[in-house]
C-alpha positions in Angstrom: -5.3 -34.9 -12.4 -1.8 -33.7 -11.9 -0.7 -32.1 -8.7 -0.6 -28.4 -8.4 2.7 -27.0 -9.6 4.6 -24.0 -8.1 5.6 -21.3 -10.5 7.9 -18.4 -9.5 7.4 -15.2 -11.5 10.8 -13.4 -11.5 12.1 -10.3 -13.2 13.6 -6.8 -13.0 11.4 -3.9 -11.9 9.4 -2.4 -14.8 9.4 -5.4 -17.1 5.6 -5.8 -16.9 5.8 -8.7 -14.4 2.6 -7.7 -12.7 0.8 -7.5 -16.1 1.9 -11.1 -16.8 0.8 -12.2 -13.3 -2.6 -10.5 -13.8 -3.0 -12.1 -17.3 -2.3 -15.6 -15.9 -4.3 -15.4 -12.6 -7.1 -12.8 -13.3 -9.1 -12.4 -10.1 -7.8 -15.7 -8.6 -5.1 -13.9 -6.6 -4.5 -12.7 -3.0 -2.0 -10.4 -1.3 -0.2 -11.3 2.0 3.2 -11.2 3.5 6.1 -13.7 3.5 6.1 -15.5 6.8 8.0 -13.5 9.5 8.6 -10.5 7.3 6.7 -7.6 6.0 7.5 -7.9 2.3 4.4 -8.1 0.2 3.6 -11.5 -1.3 1.3 -11.8 -4.3 0.1 -15.2 -5.3 -2.6 -16.6 -7.5 -4.0 -19.7 -9.3 -3.8 -20.3 -13.0 -5.6 -23.1 -14.9 -3.4 -24.8 -17.4 -4.1 -27.3 -20.2 -5.2 -30.9 -19.2 -6.7 -29.7 -15.9 -3.4 -28.8 -14.3 -3.4 -25.9 -11.8 -0.4 -23.6 -11.3 0.2 -21.8 -8.0 1.9 -18.6 -9.2 4.0 -16.4 -6.9 4.8 -12.9 -8.1 8.2 -12.4 -6.4 9.6 -8.8 -5.7 11.4 -7.2 -8.5 15.2 -7.8 -8.6 18.0 -6.9 -11.0 20.2 -9.9 -10.1 20.8 -12.6 -7.5 23.5 -10.3 -5.9 21.0 -8.9 -3.3 21.2 -5.4 -2.0 17.8 -5.1 -0.3 15.4 -7.2 1.7 13.0 -7.6 -1.2 15.8 -9.1 -3.3 16.8 -11.4 -0.4 13.3 -12.9 -0.5 13.9 -14.0 -4.1 17.2 -15.7 -3.3 16.1 -17.4 -0.2 13.2 -19.0 -2.0 15.3 -20.2 -4.9 18.0 -21.7 -2.6 15.6 -23.6 -0.3 14.1 -26.7 -1.8 12.3 -27.4 1.5 10.2 -24.3 1.2 6.6 -25.1 0.3 6.7 -22.4 -2.4 9.9 -23.6 -4.0 9.3 -23.4 -7.7 8.9 -26.4 -10.0 9.5 -23.9 -12.8 10.8 -20.3 -12.8 9.3 -17.8 -15.3 11.7 -14.9 -15.9 9.9 -11.9 -17.3 12.0 -9.6 -19.5 11.2 -6.4 -21.4 11.9 -6.4 -25.2 13.6 -3.0 -25.0 16.0 -4.0 -22.1 16.7 -7.6 -23.0 20.5 -7.3 -22.4 20.1 -6.1 -18.8 17.2 -8.5 -18.0 19.2 -11.6 -19.2 21.7 -11.2 -16.4 19.1 -12.4 -13.9 18.0 -15.1 -16.3 21.5 -16.6 -16.7 21.9 -16.7 -12.9 18.7 -18.5 -12.3 19.6 -21.1 -15.0 22.8 -21.8 -13.0 20.6 -23.0 -10.2 19.4 -25.8 -12.6 15.7 -24.9 -12.0 13.5 -25.4 -15.1 13.3 -21.8 -16.5 11.2 -20.2 -19.1 12.1 -16.8 -20.6 9.2 -14.4 -21.2 10.0 -11.5 -23.6 7.2 -9.0 -22.7 5.9 -5.9 -24.5 6.5 -7.6 -27.9 3.9 -5.2 -29.4 6.6 -2.5 -29.2 9.1 -4.4 -31.4 8.0 -2.8 -34.7 7.7 0.6 -33.1 11.2 0.3 -31.7 12.7 -1.3 -34.8 13.6 -4.5 -32.9 13.6 -8.0 -34.5 14.5 -11.2 -32.6 15.8 -14.6 -33.8 13.8 -16.7 -31.3 15.1 -20.1 -32.4 18.7 -18.9 -32.1 18.1 -17.4 -28.6 16.4 -20.6 -27.4 19.3 -22.7 -28.5 22.0 -20.5 -27.0 20.1 -19.8 -23.7 19.1 -23.5 -23.3 15.4 -22.6 -22.7 12.0 -22.0 -24.3 10.9 -18.4 -25.0 7.4 -17.0 -24.8 6.9 -13.8 -26.8 4.2 -12.0 -24.9 2.1 -8.8 -25.2 -0.2 -8.4 -22.3 -1.6 -5.3 -23.9 -2.7 -7.2 -27.0 -3.3 -10.4 -25.0 -0.9 -12.4 -27.2 1.4 -15.2 -26.1 -0.4 -16.0 -22.8 -1.8 -19.3 -24.0 1.7 -20.3 -25.3 3.2 -19.4 -22.0 0.6 -21.6 -20.2 1.5 -24.5 -22.5 5.2 -24.1 -21.7 4.5 -24.0 -17.9 2.4 -27.1 -18.2 5.2 -28.9 -20.0 8.0 -27.6 -17.8 9.4 -31.2 -17.4 10.6 -31.0 -21.0 12.8 -27.9 -20.3 16.6 -28.1 -20.3 18.0 -27.4 -16.9 21.6 -27.1 -18.1 23.3 -23.7 -17.3 23.9 -21.6 -20.4 27.5 -20.6 -19.4 30.2 -21.7 -17.1 30.5 -18.9 -14.5 33.0 -20.9 -12.5 35.7 -20.1 -15.0 36.2 -16.7 -13.4 38.4 -18.5 -10.8 38.8 -22.2 -11.8 41.0 -23.2 -8.9 38.7 -21.7 -6.2 35.6 -23.3 -7.7 37.3 -26.6 -8.2 38.2 -26.5 -4.5 34.6 -25.7 -3.6 33.4 -28.6 -5.7 35.8 -31.0 -4.1 35.0 -29.9 -0.6 31.2 -30.2 -1.2 30.7 -32.8 -3.9 27.0 -33.3 -3.2 26.0 -29.6 -3.4 25.1 -27.5 -6.5 28.1 -25.3 -7.2 26.3 -22.0 -7.9 24.1 -22.5 -4.9 27.3 -22.8 -2.8 28.6 -19.6 -4.3 25.4 -17.6 -3.6 25.3 -18.8 0.1 28.9 -17.8 0.6 28.5 -14.3 -1.1 25.0 -13.3 0.0 23.6 -12.2 3.3 20.6 -14.5 3.1 18.8 -16.9 5.5 19.1 -20.4 3.9 17.4 -22.8 6.2 19.8 -24.3 8.6 22.8 -23.7 6.4 25.3 -21.0 7.4 28.2 -19.8 5.2 30.5 -20.5 8.2 29.8 -24.2 7.5 31.6 -23.8 4.2 34.4 -21.6 5.5 35.3 -24.1 8.3 36.2 -27.0 5.9 40.0 -27.7 6.2 40.6 -28.2 2.4 38.7 -25.1 1.4 40.6 -21.8 1.0 38.6 -18.9 2.5 38.5 -15.7 0.5 38.2 -12.2 2.1 35.1 -10.1 1.5 36.9 -7.8 -0.9 38.1 -10.8 -2.9 34.6 -12.2 -3.1 33.3 -8.8 -4.2 35.9 -8.7 -7.0 34.8 -12.3 -8.0 31.2 -11.1 -8.2 32.2 -8.3 -10.5 34.1 -10.7 -12.7 31.1 -13.0 -12.8 28.9 -10.1 -13.9 31.4 -9.1 -16.6 31.5 -12.7 -17.9 27.7 -13.0 -18.0 27.4 -9.7 -20.0 30.1 -10.9 -22.4 28.1 -14.0 -23.0 24.8 -12.0 -23.4 26.5 -9.5 -25.8 27.7 -12.4 -28.0 24.3 -14.0 -28.4 22.5 -10.7 -28.9 24.8 -9.8 -31.7 23.1 -12.5 -33.8 19.8 -13.0 -31.8 18.7 -9.3 -31.8 18.7 -6.6 -34.4 17.8 -3.0 -33.7 17.1 -0.6 -36.6 17.7 2.8 -35.0 16.2 4.6 -38.1 12.9 2.8 -37.6 12.8 3.5 -33.8 10.5 6.3 -32.9 11.0 7.8 -29.5 8.7 10.4 -27.9 10.1 9.6 -24.4 13.0 12.1 -24.5 10.7 15.0 -25.6 8.2 14.1 -22.8 10.9 13.8 -20.2 12.2 17.2 -21.0 8.8 18.7 -20.1 7.7 16.4 -17.2 11.0 16.5 -15.4 11.7 20.2 -16.1 12.7 22.2 -13.0 9.7 24.5 -13.4 7.1 22.9 -15.8 7.6 19.5 -14.1 6.3 20.8 -10.7 3.6 22.8 -12.3 2.3 19.8 -14.3 2.4 17.6 -11.1 0.4 20.3 -9.2 -2.2 20.5 -11.9 -2.5 16.7 -12.0 -3.1 16.6 -8.2 -5.7 19.4 -8.4 -7.5 17.5 -11.1 -7.5 14.3 -9.0 -9.0 15.9 -5.9 -11.6 17.8 -8.0 -12.6 14.5 -9.7 -12.8 12.7 -6.3 -15.5 15.1 -5.3 -17.4 15.6 -8.5 -17.5 12.0 -9.8 -18.3 10.4 -6.4 -21.1 12.8 -5.3 -24.0 10.8 -6.9 -23.0 7.3 -5.7 -22.2 8.6 -2.2 -25.6 10.2 -1.9 -27.2 7.0 -3.0 -25.3 4.9 -0.5 -26.0 7.3 2.3 -29.7 7.3 1.7 -29.8 3.6 1.1 -28.3 2.8 4.6 -30.7 5.2 6.2 -33.6 3.5 4.5 -32.2 0.0 5.3 -32.0 0.9 9.0 -35.6 2.3 9.0 -36.8 -0.9 7.1 -35.0 -3.2 9.6 -36.6 -1.2 12.5 -40.1 -1.7 11.0 -39.8 -5.5 10.3 -37.8 -6.7 13.3 -39.5 -7.2 16.7 -38.6 -4.8 19.4 -35.8 -5.9 21.6 -32.0 -5.7 22.2 -31.1 -7.7 19.0 -33.2 -5.4 16.7 -31.6 -2.4 18.4 -28.2 -3.8 17.9 -28.9 -4.3 14.1 -30.6 -0.9 13.5 -28.6 1.3 15.9 -25.3 -0.4 15.9 -24.3 -2.5 13.0 -26.1 -0.8 10.0 -25.1 2.8 10.9 -21.5 1.7 11.8 -21.1 -0.1 8.4 -22.8 2.8 6.6 -20.1 5.0 8.0 -17.5 3.2 5.9 -19.3 2.0 2.8 -20.3 5.5 1.9 -16.7 6.3 1.1 -16.1 3.5 -1.3 -16.6 5.7 -4.4 -14.1 8.3 -3.4 -11.5 5.7 -2.2 -11.9 3.7 -5.4 -11.4 6.9 -7.5 -8.2 7.7 -5.4 -6.8 4.2 -6.1 -7.8 4.6 -9.8 -5.7 7.7 -10.3 -2.7 6.4 -8.3 -2.8 3.2 -10.4 -2.9 5.1 -13.7 0.0 7.3 -12.6 2.1 4.2 -11.7 1.1 2.1 -14.8 1.8 5.0 -17.2 5.4 5.4 -16.0 4.8 8.9 -14.7 5.3 8.1 -11.0 9.0 7.4 -11.7 9.3 10.9 -13.1 7.7 12.3 -9.9 10.4 10.4 -7.9 13.2 11.8 -10.0 11.7 15.3 -9.9 11.2 15.3 -6.1 14.8 14.0 -5.4 16.0 17.6 -6.0 13.8 18.8 -3.1 14.2 15.7 -0.9 18.0 15.9 -0.7 17.8 19.3 1.1 15.6 17.7 3.8 17.7 14.6 4.5 15.8 12.3 2.3 16.3 10.7 -1.1 14.1 10.6 -4.2 13.3 7.0 -3.2 11.6 8.4 -0.1 8.9 9.9 -2.4 7.6 6.4 -3.2 6.6 5.7 0.5 5.4 9.2 0.9 3.2 9.0 -2.2 2.0 5.4 -1.6 1.2 6.5 1.9 -1.9 8.2 0.3 -3.3 4.7 0.1 -2.0 3.3 3.4 0.9 3.9 5.7 1.6 0.2 6.3 2.7 -0.8 2.8 4.3 2.6 2.4 6.5 1.9 5.4 7.3 -1.5 4.0 8.3 0.3 0.7 11.2 2.0 2.6 13.1 -1.3 2.3 14.6 -0.2 -1.1 16.3 2.8 0.5 19.9 1.8 1.0 20.9 4.4 3.7 19.6 3.3 7.2 19.4 7.0 8.3 17.2 8.0 5.3 15.1 4.8 5.7 14.5 5.5 9.4 13.6 9.1 8.8 11.2 8.1 6.0 9.6 5.5 8.3 9.1 8.1 11.0 7.6 10.8 8.8 5.5 8.7 6.4 2.4 8.6 8.8 2.0 12.4 8.3 1.0 11.6 4.7 -2.8 11.6 4.3 -3.8 8.0 3.9 -7.2 6.7 2.6 -8.2 5.9 6.2 -8.2 9.6 6.9 -10.3 10.3 3.8 -13.7 9.4 5.4 -13.0 11.8 8.3 -11.8 14.6 6.0 -14.7 14.2 3.5 -17.5 14.2 6.1 -16.1 17.2 8.1 -15.3 19.2 4.9 -18.9 18.6 3.7 -20.2 19.9 7.0 -18.1 23.0 7.6 -16.7 24.2 4.2 -19.3 26.0 2.1 -20.1 25.0 -1.4 -18.9 27.3 -4.2 -16.1 27.5 -6.7 -12.9 29.4 -7.3 -11.7 29.4 -11.0 -13.7 26.3 -11.6 -12.4 24.4 -8.5 -14.7 23.8 -5.6 -13.8 25.1 -2.1 -14.2 21.6 -0.8 -11.8 20.0 -3.3 -9.2 22.8 -2.6 -9.5 22.2 1.2 -8.9 18.4 0.6 -5.9 19.1 -1.5 -4.6 21.6 1.1 -4.8 18.9 3.8 -2.8 16.5 1.6 -0.2 19.2 1.0 -0.1 20.1 4.7 0.6 16.4 5.5 3.3 16.2 2.9 4.9 19.5 4.0 4.9 18.4 7.6 6.5 15.1 6.7 9.3 16.9 4.8 9.7 19.5 7.5 9.9 16.7 10.2 12.5 14.9 8.0 14.6 18.1 8.0 14.6 18.3 11.8 15.3 14.5 12.2 18.2 14.8 9.8 19.7 17.4 12.0 18.9 15.6 15.3 19.8 12.0 14.4 23.5 11.3 14.6 23.6 8.2 12.4 26.4 7.8 9.8 25.1 6.2 6.7 26.1 6.2 3.0 23.6 7.5 0.5 23.2 7.2 -3.3 20.2 7.6 -5.6 19.6 5.4 -8.6 16.2 5.2 -10.4 15.2 3.6 -13.6 12.9 5.6 -15.9 10.5 3.1 -17.5 9.0 3.8 -20.9 5.8 5.7 -21.1 2.8 3.4 -21.8 -0.9 3.5 -21.9 -2.2 1.9 -18.6 -3.8 -1.5 -19.2 -7.4 -1.2 -18.2 -7.3 -4.8 -16.8 -4.4 -4.0 -14.5 -5.9 -0.7 -13.3 -9.3 -2.4 -12.7 -7.6 -5.2 -10.7 -5.7 -2.8 -8.6 -8.8 -0.7 -7.8 -10.8 -3.8 -6.9 -8.1 -5.4 -4.8 -7.1 -2.2 -2.9 -10.7 -1.1 -2.3 -11.7 -4.6 -1.2 -8.8 -4.7 1.2 -9.7 -1.3 2.6 -13.4 -2.1 3.0 -13.0 -5.6 4.5 -10.0 -4.6 6.6 -11.9 -1.6 8.0 -15.2 -3.3 8.0 -14.1 -6.0 10.4 -12.8 -3.4 12.9 -15.9 -1.2 12.5 -18.3 -4.1 12.9 -16.6 -5.2 16.2 -16.4 -1.6 17.5 -20.0 -0.9 16.5 -21.2 -3.8 18.6 -19.1 -2.8 21.6 -20.2 0.9 21.2 -23.8 -0.1 20.9 -23.6 -2.1 24.1 -21.8 0.7 26.0 -24.3 3.3 24.7 -27.4 1.1 25.3 -26.7 0.1 28.9 -25.5 2.0 32.0 -25.0 1.7 35.7 -27.1 3.2 38.5 -30.5 4.9 38.9 -29.8 7.7 36.5 -29.8 5.3 33.6 -32.4 2.7 34.8 -35.0 5.3 35.8 -34.3 7.7 33.0 -38.0 7.8 31.9 -39.3 8.8 35.3 -36.5 11.4 35.9 -37.0 13.1 32.5 -40.8 13.0 32.7 -40.7 14.7 36.1 -38.1 17.2 35.0 -40.2 18.3 32.0 -43.6 17.9 33.5 -44.5 21.6 33.0 -42.7 22.0 29.6 -45.6 20.9 27.4 -43.4 18.7 25.3 -44.8 16.5 22.5 -44.4 12.7 22.9 -41.7 12.7 20.2 -39.8 15.5 22.0 -40.1 13.7 25.4 -38.8 10.5 23.9 -35.8 12.4 22.4 -35.0 13.9 25.9 -35.2 10.4 27.5 -32.9 8.9 24.8 -30.4 11.8 25.3 -30.5 11.3 29.1 -29.9 7.6 28.8 -27.0 8.1 26.4 -25.4 10.6 28.7 -25.6 8.2 31.7 -24.7 5.1 29.7 -21.3 3.4 30.1 -20.1 5.3 27.0 -21.5 8.6 28.2 -19.7 8.3 31.5 -16.5 7.5 29.7 -17.0 10.4 27.4 -17.7 12.8 30.2 -14.5 11.7 31.9 -12.3 12.7 28.9 -14.4 15.8 27.9 -12.4 18.3 30.0 -9.3 17.4 27.9 -11.0 17.9 24.6 -13.4 20.7 25.3 -10.7 23.4 24.6 -10.5 21.9 21.0 -14.2 22.4 20.4 -15.2 18.8 20.8 -17.9 17.2 23.0 -17.8 13.8 24.7 -19.2 12.0 21.7 -16.4 13.3 19.4 -14.0 12.3 22.2 -15.3 8.7 22.1 -14.9 8.7 18.3 -11.3 9.9 18.6 -10.4 7.2 21.2 -12.1 4.4 19.2 -10.5 5.6 16.0 -7.1 4.7 17.4 -7.9 1.1 16.1 -8.3 2.6 12.6 -8.8 6.3 11.7 -11.8 5.6 9.5 -13.7 4.2 12.5 -14.3 7.9 13.5 -17.4 8.4 11.2 -18.8 4.9 12.0 -18.5 5.5 15.7 -20.4 8.8 15.6 -23.0 7.2 13.3 -23.5 4.5 15.9 -23.6 6.9 18.9 -26.1 9.3 17.2 -28.4 6.3 16.2 -28.8 4.8 19.6 -32.2 5.6 21.0 -33.2 7.6 17.9 -36.6 6.7 16.4 -36.0 8.6 13.2 -33.4 7.3 10.8 -31.5 9.9 8.8 -28.3 10.1 6.8 -25.0 10.2 8.6 -24.3 13.7 7.3 -27.7 15.1 8.5 -27.2 13.5 12.0 -23.8 15.2 12.4 -25.1 18.5 11.0 -27.9 18.4 13.6 -25.7 18.1 16.6 -25.7 21.2 18.9 -22.8 22.5 20.9 -23.9 22.0 24.6 -21.9 25.0 25.9 -22.0 27.6 23.2 -25.2 26.6 21.4 -25.3 26.5 17.6 -24.0 23.6 15.4 -21.4 21.4 17.1 -19.6 21.0 13.7 -18.9 24.6 12.7 -15.9 26.1 11.0 -13.8 26.4 14.2 -14.4 22.8 15.5 -14.3 21.4 11.9 -10.9 22.9 11.1 -9.6 21.8 14.5 -10.7 18.2 13.9 -9.3 18.2 10.4 -5.9 19.4 11.7 -6.0 16.9 14.6 -6.4 14.0 12.2 -3.9 15.4 9.8 -1.1 15.2 12.4 -2.2 12.6 15.0 -0.8 9.0 15.1 -4.3 7.4 15.1 -3.5 3.9 13.9 -2.4 0.8 16.0 -1.4 -1.1 12.8 1.0 1.6 11.7 2.7 1.6 15.2 3.0 -2.2 15.0 4.6 -2.1 11.5 7.1 0.7 12.6 8.1 -1.5 15.6 8.7 -4.4 13.2 10.6 -2.4 10.6 12.9 -0.7 13.2 13.1 -3.7 15.5 12.4 -1.4 18.5 9.5 0.0 20.5 11.5 3.2 21.0 10.6 4.7 17.6 6.8 3.9 17.5 6.5 5.2 21.1 8.2 8.5 20.1 6.0 8.7 17.0 2.8 8.3 19.1 3.8 10.8 21.8 5.2 13.5 19.5 2.6 13.3 16.7 -0.3 13.2 19.1 1.1 16.1 21.2 1.7 18.1 18.0 -1.8 17.3 16.8 -3.4 18.5 20.0 -1.4 21.8 20.1 -2.2 22.6 16.5 -6.0 21.7 16.9 -6.2 23.8 20.1 -4.6 26.8 18.5 -6.9 26.5 15.4 -10.1 26.3 17.5 -9.1 29.1 19.8 -8.3 31.4 16.9 -11.4 30.6 14.8 -14.1 30.2 17.4 
């Protein structure tokens, strides 16, 4: 069997690169980060003919090898470093049949690096619709490559692409044009000074701000026979290179591509007039958001009830079959309730990812970015800031990474600092359980009060992010150039395969990421709640029996009193009592205080923590929602989770910086502890004040 080959999937944004990646790898893929940096790295395994396996890396989208962002630097650094373990044996450049001219710029640059390169022309199913015809033989001859005509929607051309990848050794590695002719004397001098180096690689190292192993551009500039050029001269040469490449591309497309404009049917312009309209555009976006939040509630109700009751039954069953003892108690009162506190929200989180994926796949999200740029400019942000703010509804960590395509450092920093205000999926379990407890059922013009409350929380988070950005724009004295360029991709029906893969991968990452934390915290919390120091805990049975000797309590009621006494005097009870004075004015008891502190590891831990605390010492298993609904306010009486305390909690979680991982990523992106520390102090302080005001007004 042949060795595993490395395949780099490269292309401009919006060429359908991810669709090709999904078609090649299916479920054999994983998402991580490049070593030492927080740029997302997608890789997968593809089985090729004759038992060959291909390790496929989906590189970040880039328009050319003239990098202007960190994402684009990743592409160049990999293509220049043959010692990298992921250095490609073959590069697959994905282009879009409707934007072939622009896409071929990147292709010609990669060919100059003499890496075996395949050109994929994607979305070929749109050729007839757009009146496009291609002379593939002519294009292959002029571009010195092999071309795969692919339609991931119709599942055509994928097997042919796999054959080309398997036979990559037969590909011509000759450049398709001589870019060095833009300044023959300069490049001849470069060639003479470094005869053993690839000419175009030298050019990229000199002109790009990239990390290329141990090689530094100063190495080249220090050679005596080599004439150094200024930055402005190099920039002019880059422009001449781009012009030369486009001249070459225009020449071959004159004969290789024909577009019949009479045949082309275009609904895009008409749709854009409506969807980006200064009135209708915002109205349509608002209706879409309302529909999403209503569906999250309506569609997920049945599976959530099933999961909730299943975990309650599982805990009861485990208690009946396992022998009494600490291990059984850990399983039934710690692990099962803790995990049940996160698994219950899988349906709603999956539906959220489903809708976000559909909006992105259809091309609508780019219109939202364009639409919101009009508003964002007034608050010191750009339209590109909308991408992190909207993707923050999934998770703040990749959202903060997504700020890397914002060219202005000031706009990027402000976006990083305000993105955690956006409601992420980790807050969703907290919101959903509290809303279910304190917001009455009922409908207003067909929309449930609970769905409207959820949408309001999302809007409050977004409005706070934008308002904070306005203040930061006034406060931060950072000079930075700003410009906004966005590509409007064609509208297309989302591929069910892509949407399904996104939902599965994102939900799996959420569940397993949160699950590991919750499992660990559940075990710790169970121990802290099941054991305690001193006589008050160890002699709980005697103390409580004597205290209620004349109360005529039933055996079940007496056992409940003993369990409550033990919990109150356990390690966790003592800790909770210590912080209770600080949180009592917000309407919380010590149990909620423990849940808030533990949820600093991850916001979604809040529900799992309460589920664990309420389960310890309880003989009767019940659903998480019923346990929380049954809690009584120790001071005022009545339900602990009422409208006042519920709204207070919702607002606290809307504004508080309750996530260690987000703080770590902010530190990494800003290269300073100053900004995450300020985030933690200001956001938590603001959350406390708002929650306090809400409770005092509503109680």
